[in-house]
C-alpha positions as CSV (number, residue, x, y, z in Angstrom):
1,M,-11.9,10.1,7.4
2,E,-13.1,13.5,8.5
3,S,-11.2,16.4,10.0
4,I,-12.0,19.9,11.4
5,N,-11.7,22.7,8.9
6,L,-10.0,25.5,10.8
7,N,-10.8,28.1,8.1
8,W,-14.2,28.6,9.6
9,L,-12.8,30.1,12.8
10,R,-11.8,33.5,11.6
11,R,-14.4,33.7,8.9
12,T,-17.3,32.9,11.2
13,R,-16.0,35.2,14.0
14,R,-16.0,38.1,11.5
15,Q,-19.4,37.2,10.1
16,R,-20.7,37.3,13.6
17,H,-19.1,40.7,14.1
18,L,-17.0,39.5,17.0
19,T,-13.5,40.7,17.8
20,V,-10.7,38.4,18.8
21,D,-10.8,40.2,22.2
22,R,-14.5,39.5,22.6
23,V,-14.1,35.8,21.8
24,A,-11.2,35.6,24.2
25,E,-13.3,37.1,26.9
26,L,-16.2,34.7,26.2
27,V,-14.0,31.6,26.4
28,G,-11.7,32.8,29.2
29,R,-8.5,32.8,27.1
30,D,-6.2,35.6,25.9
31,R,-6.4,37.1,22.5
32,T,-3.1,35.5,21.4
33,T,-4.5,32.0,22.1
34,I,-7.6,32.8,19.9
35,W,-5.3,34.1,17.1
36,R,-3.3,30.9,17.4
37,Y,-6.4,28.8,17.1
38,E,-7.4,30.7,14.0
39,N,-4.0,30.2,12.4
40,G,-3.7,26.6,13.4
41,S,-0.6,27.0,15.5
42,T,-2.3,25.9,18.7
43,P,-4.5,22.8,18.4
44,L,-8.1,23.1,19.5
45,T,-9.1,20.9,22.4
46,V,-12.5,19.2,22.1
47,D,-13.8,21.4,24.9
48,M,-12.6,24.6,23.2
49,L,-14.0,23.5,19.9
50,F,-17.5,23.0,21.4
51,R,-17.3,26.3,23.2
52,L,-16.5,28.1,20.0
53,L,-19.2,26.3,18.2
54,D,-21.7,27.4,20.8
55,I,-20.5,31.0,20.6
56,Y,-20.7,31.0,16.8
57,Q,-24.0,29.1,16.8
58,L,-22.7,26.2,14.6
59,S,-22.9,22.5,14.8
60,I,-19.9,20.1,14.5
61,L,-21.3,19.1,11.1
62,D,-20.8,22.6,9.9
63,V,-17.0,22.4,10.3
64,L,-16.3,18.7,9.4
65,V,-14.5,18.2,6.1
66,K,-14.3,14.9,4.3
67,E,-10.7,13.9,3.5
68,S,-10.1,12.3,0.2
69,G,-8.5,8.9,0.3
70,G,-6.6,9.7,-2.8
71,D,-9.1,8.3,-5.2
72,H,-10.8,11.0,-7.2
């Protein structure tokens, strides 16, 4: 199974030299919502995920993480 790695949100925003305020402006949300996405306290909708991927110039494959089934 695969899941979304939320660690990329803040890291990529900073690498792109974008502020929380600028990302909030670009996606039409307030800065608190962006902060909550980055901290995992507000779930990303599919629409918002793809909007952020577009802003950060990433593909969905860049943020997918393979989950271990317990067998190592």
